[in-house]
PABAVO-73262 format. One record per residue (C-alpha): residue in three letters; x, y, z. Coordinates in Angstrom, 1 decimal, decimal comma, m for minus. Each point is the difference from the previous one (the first is absolute). Layout:
[ala; [X; Y; Z]]
...
//
This chain:
[met; [m27,6; 8,2; 13,8]]
[ser; [2,5; m2,9; m0,3]]
[tyr; [3,5; 0,0; m1,2]]
[val; [3,2; m2,1; m0,3]]
[ile; [3,6; 1,0; 0,2]]
[gly; [2,6; m1,1; m2,5]]
[ile; [3,6; 0,5; 1,2]]
[asp; [2,8; 0,0; m2,7]]
[ser; [3,4; m0,2; 1,5]]
[ser; [2,2; 0,7; m3,0]]
[thr; [3,7; 0,6; m0,6]]
[thr; [0,2; 3,6; 1,3]]
[ala; [m3,4; 0,7; 1,7]]
[thr; [m3,0; m1,5; 1,6]]
[lys; [m3,5; 1,1; m1,3]]
[ala; [m3,2; m0,7; 1,9]]
[val; [m3,1; 0,6; m2,0]]
[val; [m3,6; m0,2; 1,3]]
[trp; [m2,2; m1,6; m2,6]]
[gly; [m3,8; 0,3; m0,4]]
[arg; [m2,3; m2,7; m1,3]]
[asp; [0,2; 1,4; m3,5]]
[gly; [3,8; m0,3; m0,1]]
[arg; [0,7; 3,7; 0,4]]
[ala; [2,4; 1,5; 2,4]]
[val; [m1,5; 2,1; 2,8]]
[ala; [3,2; 0,7; 2,0]]
[glu; [3,6; m0,8; m0,1]]
[gly; [3,3; 0,4; 1,8]]
[arg; [3,6; m0,3; m1,0]]
[ala; [3,3; m0,3; 1,8]]
[glu; [3,4; m0,2; m1,7]]
[phe; [3,1; m1,8; 1,2]]
[ser; [3,5; m0,3; m1,2]]
[leu; [1,8; m2,5; m2,3]]
[ala; [3,7; m0,4; 0,8]]
[met; [2,8; m1,0; m2,5]]
[pro; [2,9; m1,0; 2,2]]
[arg; [1,9; m1,2; m3,1]]
[pro; [m0,7; 0,3; m3,8]]
[gly; [m2,8; m2,4; m0,8]]
[trp; [m0,9; m0,7; 3,6]]
[his; [m3,4; 1,3; 1,3]]
[glu; [m1,1; m0,3; 3,6]]
[gln; [m2,6; 1,3; 2,4]]
[asp; [m0,8; 0,1; 3,7]]
[pro; [m3,1; m2,3; 0,5]]
[glu; [m1,1; 2,2; 2,8]]
[asp; [m0,7; 2,7; m2,6]]
[trp; [m2,6; m2,3; m1,6]]
[trp; [m1,9; 0,0; 3,3]]
[arg; [0,5; 3,6; 0,9]]
[ser; [m1,1; 1,1; m3,5]]
[thr; [m3,0; m2,3; 0,1]]
[ala; [m1,2; 1,4; 3,4]]
[ala; [0,5; 3,6; m1,2]]
[ala; [m1,7; m0,6; m3,3]]
[val; [m3,1; m1,6; 1,6]]
[arg; [m0,3; 2,7; 2,7]]
[his; [0,2; 2,6; m2,7]]
[ala; [m2,7; m1,7; m2,2]]
[met; [m2,3; m0,4; 3,0]]
[arg; [m0,1; 3,7; 0,9]]
[thr; [m3,3; 0,5; m2,0]]
[val; [m1,5; m3,5; 0,4]]
[asp; [m1,9; m1,5; 2,9]]
[thr; [2,0; m3,1; 1,2]]
[ala; [m3,3; m1,7; 0,7]]
[asp; [m0,7; m0,1; m3,8]]
[ile; [3,1; m2,1; m0,8]]
[glu; [m0,9; m3,6; m0,6]]
[ala; [3,4; m1,5; m0,9]]
[ile; [3,6; 0,8; m0,8]]
[cys; [2,4; m1,7; m2,5]]
[val; [3,7; 0,5; m0,8]]
[thr; [1,8; m0,2; m3,3]]
[his; [3,7; 0,5; m0,2]]
[gln; [3,3; 0,3; m1,9]]
[arg; [0,9; m3,5; m1,1]]
[glu; [3,2; m2,0; 0,5]]
[thr; [1,2; 2,4; 2,7]]
[phe; [0,6; m2,0; 3,3]]
[ala; [1,1; 0,5; 3,5]]
[cys; [1,9; m2,4; 2,4]]
[val; [m1,5; 0,4; 3,5]]
[asp; [0,8; m1,4; 3,4]]
[glu; [m2,5; m1,8; 2,4]]
[his; [m1,4; 3,4; 1,0]]
[gly; [m0,7; 1,0; m3,7]]
[val; [2,8; 2,6; 0,0]]
[ala; [2,2; 0,1; m3,1]]
[val; [3,5; m1,3; 0,5]]
[arg; [1,3; 2,0; m3,1]]
[pro; [m1,5; 2,4; m2,5]]
[ala; [m2,5; m1,5; m2,4]]
[ile; [1,2; m0,9; m3,5]]
[val; [m2,2; 1,7; m2,6]]
[trp; [m1,2; m1,7; m3,2]]
[met; [2,1; 2,0; m2,3]]
[asp; [3,3; m0,9; 1,8]]
[val; [2,4; m1,8; m2,4]]
[arg; [2,7; m1,1; 2,4]]
[ala; [m0,7; m3,7; m0,6]]
[thr; [1,2; m0,3; m3,6]]
[glu; [2,5; m2,8; 0,8]]
[gln; [m2,6; m2,0; 1,9]]
[val; [m2,4; 0,3; m3,0]]
[lys; [2,7; m1,5; m2,2]]
[arg; [0,7; m2,9; 2,4]]
[ala; [m3,5; m0,8; 1,3]]
[gly; [m2,3; 1,1; m2,8]]
[ser; [m1,2; m3,0; m2,0]]
[glu; [m2,9; m1,3; m2,2]]
[glu; [m1,1; m2,1; 2,9]]
[val; [m0,3; 3,1; 2,3]]
[his; [m1,8; 1,8; m2,8]]
[arg; [m2,5; m2,8; m0,5]]
[leu; [m0,7; m0,3; 3,7]]
[thr; [m0,3; 3,8; 0,8]]
[gly; [m1,1; 1,5; m3,3]]
[lys; [2,9; 2,5; 0,3]]
[pro; [2,9; 0,1; m2,6]]
[ala; [3,4; 0,3; 1,7]]
[asp; [0,4; 3,6; 0,9]]
[thr; [1,1; 2,2; 2,9]]
[thr; [m3,5; 1,1; 0,8]]
[pro; [m1,3; m3,0; 2,0]]
[ala; [1,1; m0,2; 3,7]]
[leu; [1,2; m3,6; m0,6]]
[tyr; [3,4; 1,1; m1,4]]
[lys; [0,4; 2,9; 2,4]]
[leu; [m0,4; m2,4; 2,9]]
[leu; [2,7; m2,2; m1,5]]
[trp; [2,2; 3,2; m0,1]]
[leu; [m0,8; 0,7; 3,7]]
[arg; [0,8; m3,6; 0,9]]
[glu; [3,4; 0,4; m1,7]]
[his; [0,9; 3,5; 1,0]]
[glu; [m1,8; 0,6; 3,3]]
[pro; [m0,2; m3,3; 1,9]]
[glu; [m0,6; 1,9; 3,2]]
[thr; [m3,2; 1,3; m1,5]]
[phe; [m1,2; m3,6; m0,4]]
[asp; [0,9; m0,9; 3,6]]
[arg; [m2,2; 2,9; 1,2]]
[thr; [m2,9; m0,5; m2,4]]
[his; [m3,2; m1,5; 1,5]]
[arg; [m2,2; 0,6; m3,0]]
[val; [0,3; 1,3; m3,6]]
[val; [m3,0; 2,1; m0,9]]
[asp; [m1,4; 1,9; m3,0]]
[val; [m1,3; 3,5; 0,6]]
[his; [m3,6; m1,2; 0,3]]
[ala; [0,9; m2,5; 2,7]]
[phe; [2,0; 2,7; 1,9]]
[leu; [m3,0; 2,3; 0,0]]
[val; [m2,5; m2,7; 0,7]]
[his; [2,0; m0,9; 3,1]]
[arg; [0,1; 3,6; 1,2]]
[leu; [m3,8; 0,3; m0,6]]
[thr; [m1,1; m3,4; 1,5]]
[gly; [2,9; m1,5; 1,9]]
[thr; [0,1; m3,1; m2,2]]
[trp; [2,4; m1,1; m2,7]]
[arg; [m2,1; m0,5; m3,1]]
[thr; [0,1; 0,9; m3,6]]
[thr; [m1,7; m1,1; m3,3]]
[thr; [1,3; m2,1; m2,8]]
[ala; [m0,4; 3,0; m2,3]]
[cys; [2,2; 2,1; 2,3]]
[ala; [2,7; m2,6; 0,8]]
[asp; [0,3; m1,6; m3,4]]
[pro; [2,2; 2,8; m1,5]]
[leu; [2,7; m0,9; 2,5]]
[gly; [0,7; m3,0; m2,2]]
[leu; [m0,4; m2,6; 2,8]]
[val; [m3,5; m1,3; m0,8]]
[asp; [m0,8; m3,1; m1,9]]
[met; [m2,5; 1,2; m2,6]]
[his; [m1,6; m3,4; m0,5]]
[ala; [m0,6; m0,6; 3,7]]
[leu; [m0,5; 3,7; 0,9]]
[asp; [2,1; m0,6; 3,1]]
[trp; [3,5; 0,7; 1,2]]
[ser; [2,5; m2,2; m1,8]]
[asp; [1,9; m1,9; 2,6]]
[asp; [2,7; m0,7; m2,5]]
[leu; [0,6; 3,7; m0,9]]
[leu; [m0,1; 1,0; 3,7]]
[ala; [2,6; m2,7; 0,8]]
[arg; [2,2; 1,5; m2,7]]
[val; [0,1; 3,4; 1,7]]
[gly; [0,4; m1,6; 3,4]]
[phe; [m3,6; 0,4; 1,4]]
[thr; [m3,1; m2,1; 0,7]]
[arg; [m3,6; 0,9; m0,2]]
[glu; [0,1; 0,8; 3,7]]
[his; [2,0; 3,0; m1,0]]
[met; [m2,8; 1,2; m2,3]]
[pro; [m3,4; 1,5; 0,7]]
[ala; [m3,1; m2,2; m0,5]]
[leu; [m1,6; 0,2; m3,4]]
[thr; [m3,7; 0,7; m0,9]]
[ala; [m1,8; 0,8; m3,2]]
[pro; [m0,4; 3,6; m1,1]]
[gly; [m3,3; 1,4; 1,1]]
[asp; [m0,3; m2,0; 3,2]]
[val; [m0,5; 1,7; 3,3]]
[ile; [3,3; m0,7; 1,7]]
[gly; [m0,4; 1,8; 3,3]]
[glu; [m1,4; 3,0; 2,0]]
[val; [1,7; 3,3; 0,8]]
[ser; [1,4; m0,3; 3,5]]
[pro; [m0,7; 2,6; 2,7]]
[ala; [3,6; 1,1; 0,0]]
[ala; [0,1; 0,4; m3,8]]
[ala; [m3,4; 1,7; 0,1]]
[ala; [1,3; 2,7; 2,3]]
[glu; [2,9; 0,7; m2,4]]
[val; [m1,9; 0,1; m3,3]]
[gly; [m3,3; 1,5; 1,3]]
[leu; [m2,3; m2,8; m0,9]]
[pro; [m2,4; m2,1; 2,1]]
[ala; [1,5; m3,1; 1,7]]
[gly; [m1,4; m3,2; m1,5]]
[leu; [m0,3; 1,4; m3,5]]
[pro; [0,4; m2,9; m2,5]]
[leu; [3,3; m0,1; m1,9]]
[val; [m0,3; m1,6; m3,4]]
[gly; [2,9; m1,6; m1,7]]
[gly; [1,2; 1,8; m3,2]]
[ala; [2,3; m0,6; m2,9]]
[gly; [3,3; 1,5; m1,2]]
[asp; [m0,4; 3,5; m1,5]]
[gly; [0,2; m1,3; m3,7]]
[gln; [m2,8; m2,5; 0,5]]
[ser; [m2,0; 2,4; 2,1]]
[ala; [0,3; 2,7; m2,7]]
[gly; [m1,3; m2,6; m2,5]]
[leu; [m3,0; m0,6; 2,2]]
[gly; [m0,5; 3,8; 0,5]]
[ala; [0,1; 0,4; m3,8]]
[asn; [m2,5; m2,8; m0,5]]
[ala; [2,4; m1,9; m2,2]]
[thr; [m1,8; m3,2; 0,9]]
[arg; [m1,0; m1,2; m3,4]]
[pro; [2,0; m1,5; m3,0]]
[gly; [1,2; 2,7; m2,3]]
[arg; [0,3; 2,7; 2,6]]
[ala; [3,4; 0,9; 1,6]]
[tyr; [1,0; 2,5; 2,6]]
[leu; [2,9; 2,3; m0,7]]
[asn; [1,4; 1,5; 3,2]]
[leu; [2,2; 2,9; m0,8]]
[gly; [1,4; 0,3; 3,4]]
[thr; [3,4; m0,2; 1,6]]
[ala; [0,3; m3,1; m2,1]]
[val; [m2,0; m0,7; m3,1]]
[val; [m2,0; m3,1; 0,4]]
[ala; [m2,5; m1,4; m2,5]]
[gly; [m2,0; m3,1; 0,6]]
[thr; [m3,0; m2,1; m1,0]]
[met; [m1,8; m2,7; 2,0]]
[ser; [m0,4; m3,6; m0,8]]
[glu; [m1,5; m3,0; 1,7]]
[arg; [2,8; m2,2; m1,3]]
[tyr; [3,5; m0,1; 1,4]]
[thr; [2,7; 0,4; m2,6]]
[trp; [3,5; 1,2; 0,2]]
[asp; [2,4; 1,5; m2,6]]
[arg; [3,0; 2,4; m0,2]]
[ala; [m2,2; 2,5; m1,8]]
[phe; [m1,8; 0,8; 3,2]]
[arg; [m0,2; m0,9; 3,7]]
[thr; [m3,0; m1,8; 1,5]]
[leu; [m1,5; 1,0; 3,3]]
[val; [m2,9; m1,1; 2,1]]
[gly; [m3,0; 2,1; m1,1]]
[ala; [m1,9; 2,5; 2,2]]
[val; [m3,1; m2,2; m0,8]]
[pro; [0,3; m3,4; 1,7]]
[gly; [0,4; m2,7; m2,6]]
[thr; [1,7; 2,3; m2,5]]
[tyr; [3,6; 0,8; m1,1]]
[ser; [1,4; 3,3; m1,2]]
[met; [2,4; 0,0; m2,9]]
[glu; [2,1; 3,1; 0,3]]
[thr; [2,7; 1,9; m1,9]]
[leu; [2,3; 2,1; 2,0]]
[leu; [2,3; 3,0; m0,5]]
[gln; [1,5; 1,3; 3,3]]
[gly; [0,8; 3,5; m1,4]]
[gly; [m3,4; 1,6; m0,4]]
[thr; [m0,8; 3,3; 1,8]]
[tyr; [3,1; m0,9; 2,0]]
[thr; [1,9; 1,0; m3,1]]
[val; [m2,2; 3,0; m0,7]]
[asn; [0,6; 1,3; 3,6]]
[trp; [3,8; m0,7; m0,4]]
[phe; [0,0; 2,1; m3,1]]
[leu; [m2,0; 2,8; 1,6]]
[glu; [2,2; 0,1; 3,1]]
[arg; [3,4; m0,6; m1,5]]
[ile; [m0,1; 1,4; m3,5]]
[ala; [m3,0; 2,2; m0,8]]
[ala; [m0,7; 2,0; 3,2]]
[leu; [m1,7; 3,3; m1,2]]
[asp; [m1,3; 1,4; 3,3]]
[ala; [m3,3; 0,7; m1,7]]
[gly; [m1,7; 0,9; 3,3]]
[arg; [1,9; 3,3; m0,1]]
[leu; [m2,1; 1,1; m3,0]]
[gly; [m3,1; 0,2; 2,2]]
[leu; [m2,2; m1,7; m2,6]]
[gly; [m0,8; m3,1; 2,0]]
[leu; [2,1; m2,1; m2,4]]
[arg; [2,4; m2,8; 0,8]]
[asp; [3,2; m0,8; m1,8]]
[val; [m1,7; m3,1; m1,5]]
[asp; [m2,8; 2,2; m1,4]]
[ile; [2,3; 2,3; m1,9]]
[leu; [2,1; m2,9; m1,3]]
[glu; [m3,1; m1,9; m1,2]]
[thr; [m1,3; 3,1; m1,8]]
[ala; [3,4; 0,4; m1,7]]
[ala; [0,2; m3,7; m0,8]]
[ala; [m3,5; 0,0; m1,6]]
[arg; [1,2; 2,5; m2,6]]
[leu; [2,5; m2,5; m1,3]]
[gly; [m0,8; m2,8; m2,4]]
[pro; [0,4; m3,7; 0,5]]
[gly; [3,6; m0,9; 0,5]]
[ala; [1,0; 3,2; 1,8]]
[glu; [1,9; 1,2; m3,0]]
[gly; [2,2; m3,0; m0,2]]
[leu; [0,5; m0,9; 3,7]]
[leu; [m0,8; m3,4; 1,5]]
[leu; [0,3; m1,0; 3,6]]
[val; [0,2; m3,5; 1,4]]
[pro; [m1,3; 0,3; 3,6]]
[tyr; [2,0; m2,6; 1,8]]
[trp; [0,9; 2,2; 2,9]]
[ala; [m0,7; m2,9; 2,4]]
[ser; [1,0; m3,0; m2,2]]
[ala; [m2,1; m1,8; m2,7]]
[gln; [m2,9; m2,3; 0,8]]
[thr; [m2,4; m1,4; m2,6]]
[pro; [0,9; m1,4; m2,4]]
[tyr; [3,8; 0,1; 0,6]]
[trp; [0,5; m0,3; 3,8]]
[asp; [3,4; 1,5; 0,0]]
[pro; [1,1; 1,5; 3,3]]
[ala; [3,1; 1,5; m1,7]]
[ala; [m2,0; 2,0; m2,5]]
[arg; [0,1; 3,8; 0,4]]
[gly; [m1,7; 3,0; m1,7]]
[ile; [1,0; 1,3; m3,4]]
[leu; [m0,5; 3,3; m1,8]]
[phe; [0,4; m0,8; m3,7]]
[gly; [0,3; 2,7; m2,7]]
[leu; [0,9; 2,9; 2,3]]
[ala; [0,9; 3,1; m1,9]]
[gly; [0,6; 3,7; 0,6]]
[his; [m3,6; 1,1; m0,7]]
[his; [m1,4; m2,3; 2,6]]
[gly; [m1,1; 1,6; 3,3]]
[lys; [m2,0; m1,0; 3,1]]
[glu; [m3,3; m0,2; m1,8]]
[his; [1,5; m2,5; m2,5]]
[met; [1,3; m2,2; 2,8]]
[phe; [m3,3; 0,2; 1,8]]
[arg; [m2,0; m1,1; m3,1]]
[ala; [2,6; m2,7; m0,8]]
[leu; [m0,5; m1,3; 3,6]]
[met; [m3,7; m0,3; m0,4]]
[glu; [0,4; m1,6; m3,4]]
[gly; [2,7; m2,4; 1,2]]
[ile; [m2,3; m1,3; 2,7]]
[ala; [m2,8; m0,4; m2,6]]
[phe; [2,5; m1,9; m2,3]]
[glu; [0,8; m2,2; 2,9]]
[gln; [m3,6; m0,8; 0,5]]
[arg; [m0,5; m0,9; m3,7]]
[leu; [3,1; m2,2; 0,2]]
[ala; [m1,5; m1,8; 3,0]]
[phe; [m3,4; m0,4; m1,5]]
[glu; [1,4; m1,4; m3,2]]
[ala; [1,9; m2,7; 2,0]]
[met; [m2,9; m0,6; 2,4]]
[glu; [m3,2; m0,2; m2,2]]
[pro; [0,9; m3,1; m2,0]]
[arg; [0,3; m2,0; 3,2]]
[leu; [m3,4; 1,1; 1,4]]
[asp; [m3,4; m1,6; m0,7]]
[his; [m1,2; 3,4; m1,3]]
[ser; [1,2; 3,2; m1,5]]
[ile; [0,1; 3,3; 1,9]]
[asp; [m2,3; 2,5; m1,6]]
[thr; [m0,5; 2,7; 2,7]]
[leu; [2,5; 1,6; 2,4]]
[leu; [m1,4; 1,5; 3,2]]
[ala; [2,5; 2,6; 1,1]]
[thr; [0,6; 0,7; 3,7]]
[gly; [2,8; 1,4; 2,2]]
[gly; [1,5; 3,4; 0,2]]
[gly; [1,1; 0,0; m3,6]]
[ser; [m3,5; m0,7; m1,3]]
[arg; [m1,0; 3,6; 0,9]]
[ser; [2,0; 1,1; m3,1]]
[ala; [m2,3; 0,1; m3,1]]
[leu; [3,1; 0,3; m2,2]]
[trp; [1,6; m3,1; 1,5]]
[arg; [m3,3; m2,0; m0,3]]
[gln; [m0,2; 1,0; m3,7]]
[ile; [3,6; m0,9; m0,6]]
[val; [m0,6; m3,5; 1,5]]
[ala; [m3,1; m0,4; m2,2]]
[asp; [1,9; 1,0; m3,2]]
[val; [3,1; m2,1; 0,8]]
[thr; [m1,8; m3,2; 1,1]]
[arg; [m2,8; 0,4; m2,5]]
[lys; [m2,5; m0,7; 2,8]]
[pro; [m2,8; 2,2; 1,4]]
[val; [0,8; 1,5; 3,3]]
[ala; [m2,6; 1,0; 2,6]]
[ala; [0,8; 2,0; 3,1]]
[cys; [m1,5; m1,5; 3,1]]
[arg; [m2,7; 2,2; 1,6]]
[glu; [1,9; m0,1; 3,3]]
[ser; [3,8; 0,6; m0,2]]
[glu; [0,5; m1,8; 3,3]]
[thr; [m1,0; m3,4; m1,4]]
[thr; [2,5; m1,9; 2,2]]
[ser; [m1,8; 1,3; 3,1]]
[leu; [m3,3; m0,6; m1,7]]
[gly; [0,9; m3,6; m0,5]]
[ala; [0,5; m0,3; 3,7]]
[gly; [m3,3; 1,8; 0,5]]
[ile; [m1,8; m2,5; m2,3]]
[his; [1,4; m2,9; 2,1]]
[ala; [m1,3; 1,7; 3,1]]
[ala; [m3,4; 0,7; m1,6]]
[ala; [m0,5; m3,5; m1,2]]
[ala; [0,9; m1,4; 3,4]]
[ser; [m2,5; 2,4; 1,6]]
[gly; [m2,8; m1,4; m2,2]]
[trp; [m0,5; 3,1; m2,1]]
[his; [m0,1; m2,1; m3,2]]
[gly; [m0,7; m3,6; m0,8]]
[ser; [3,5; m0,8; m1,0]]
[leu; [3,5; 1,5; m0,4]]
[leu; [m0,6; 0,2; m3,7]]
[asp; [m3,3; 1,8; 0,5]]
[ala; [1,7; 2,4; 2,4]]
[ala; [2,7; 0,8; m2,6]]
[glu; [m2,7; 0,6; m2,6]]
[gly; [m2,1; 2,2; 2,2]]
[met; [2,8; 2,1; 1,5]]
[thr; [2,1; 0,8; m3,0]]
[gly; [m0,3; 2,3; m3,1]]
[glu; [1,9; 1,4; m2,9]]
[gly; [1,0; 3,5; m0,9]]
[ala; [1,6; 1,4; m3,2]]
[his; [0,5; m2,4; m2,9]]
[his; [2,9; 0,1; m2,5]]
[thr; [0,0; m1,9; m3,3]]
[pro; [3,1; m0,5; m2,1]]
[asp; [0,5; 2,6; m2,7]]
[glu; [1,0; m1,9; m3,1]]
[ser; [2,4; 2,6; m1,4]]
[thr; [1,8; 0,4; 3,3]]
[ala; [0,0; m3,8; 0,7]]
[ala; [1,7; m0,5; m3,4]]
[gln; [2,8; 2,3; 0,9]]
[tyr; [0,4; m1,8; 3,3]]
[asp; [0,2; m3,3; m1,8]]
[glu; [3,1; 1,3; m1,8]]
[leu; [1,5; 1,3; 3,2]]
[phe; [m0,8; m3,2; 1,8]]
[ala; [1,9; m2,0; m2,6]]
[val; [3,1; 2,0; 1,0]]
[tyr; [m0,7; 0,0; 3,8]]
[arg; [m0,4; m3,8; 0,3]]
[glu; [3,5; m0,5; m1,3]]
[ile; [1,8; 2,3; 2,5]]
[tyr; [0,1; m2,3; 3,0]]
[pro; [0,8; m3,3; m1,8]]
[arg; [2,9; 1,7; m1,8]]
[thr; [1,4; 1,5; 3,2]]
[ala; [m0,8; m2,8; 2,5]]
[pro; [3,7; m1,3; 0,2]]
[leu; [1,1; 3,5; 0,7]]
[his; [m2,4; 0,4; 2,9]]
[gln; [1,5; m3,1; 1,6]]
[ala; [3,6; 1,1; m0,7]]
[leu; [m0,7; 3,4; 1,6]]
[his; [m1,6; m1,7; 3,0]]
[asp; [3,0; m2,3; 0,5]]
[ala; [2,5; 2,9; m0,4]]
[val; [m1,7; 2,1; 2,6]]
[ala; [m0,5; m3,0; 2,4]]
[arg; [3,8; m0,5; 0,1]]
//
């Protein structure tokens, strides 16, 4: 037997999955960690939690697998999140998470067409570039103590191997990489007050970048000397794990954030999407982004719609009951629309001041209406993003490969198909982000002739959903209303932000 391990260090948990040669999971472990909000709009974590959860998840996954059968390990991770560490690799402050929006003023001052062209990232609070400018302005003592700035992948690679390395597909989302040179931009680093000596070394995704050290091996329960393969950020990795490696195919990750992307061999940049280094060397990933995906769903379940379904003794969760009730409603949730900007607006507006909206709320609406409106709102956002994105691509998108926690919902998959008028296929494995890391490890181990062959041989599709013409026509009418809500209220979002900021 031979296996590889894909580690997915996401926003609130680390998952370690043991993958077989056929791309099927044979064991897995999971360890959660906390996400702090010290102030509204701020999101931080303790980087030590990334390592503790990784060690715990791997140990759990290996309880039923012989360690001698593991051939390689690979890490994928939450993107844009970064830590400032000292010369010993210890964080000098909490890590700032990708969804943090504290750097709105720095985006206004430093965001430009030049930076967009260089990095492929429209001006937005998501990239670390602007948050580093915020730190330089508000926490100069942090800069004085910072020996390196590292993405989550680099932090874990250092703990596993003792070396400071990451890949271009992991570091690129920080917004400090020159997309033409595929290297750190000395100009951008200088703007934030650092040099390339403050950054980890860059390699291509899929390269073997080190071996598990004896000290790390003892902590995670793996053999010392095990090859560690460089991965990609979770979005690109999910695309690889979904086998969205050909024109016309796009991955749709219904996760904490909703990320959809398609691969291209040509670098292009536009406000309709953000461009990242692809998981396959020599490619780029054009992505749309909505920060409030299952993050918004979980907020609704925890803050608004808690039902305590477990007390019924039926093995049902609150989300199961709400989805069943929402499925009985027709398109439009009986006149209720929801704009899911719980964590600002990304593609195509890039407005950090934008906030969520319930539009059409009336006395007959209940939790089930809000829940359906939430799923429909996220689907409307995806249609909005695709309509802005597709004219700027070399090809149209004709198949959506759904992954992430939200993709387990058949109702949500069908809503997405009807709203976007695009067929949706559920990926065979829901943990496609980890599978993408597994594919990188498998290709590096020689299981397949190439990374593309590995993606073809280790992936598969589950349930398919085609748009229903009658329902899609109803959604066309609703979308005509939906797409007007934000543009007509945009000045009010900014005015509210300014009033609260004072």
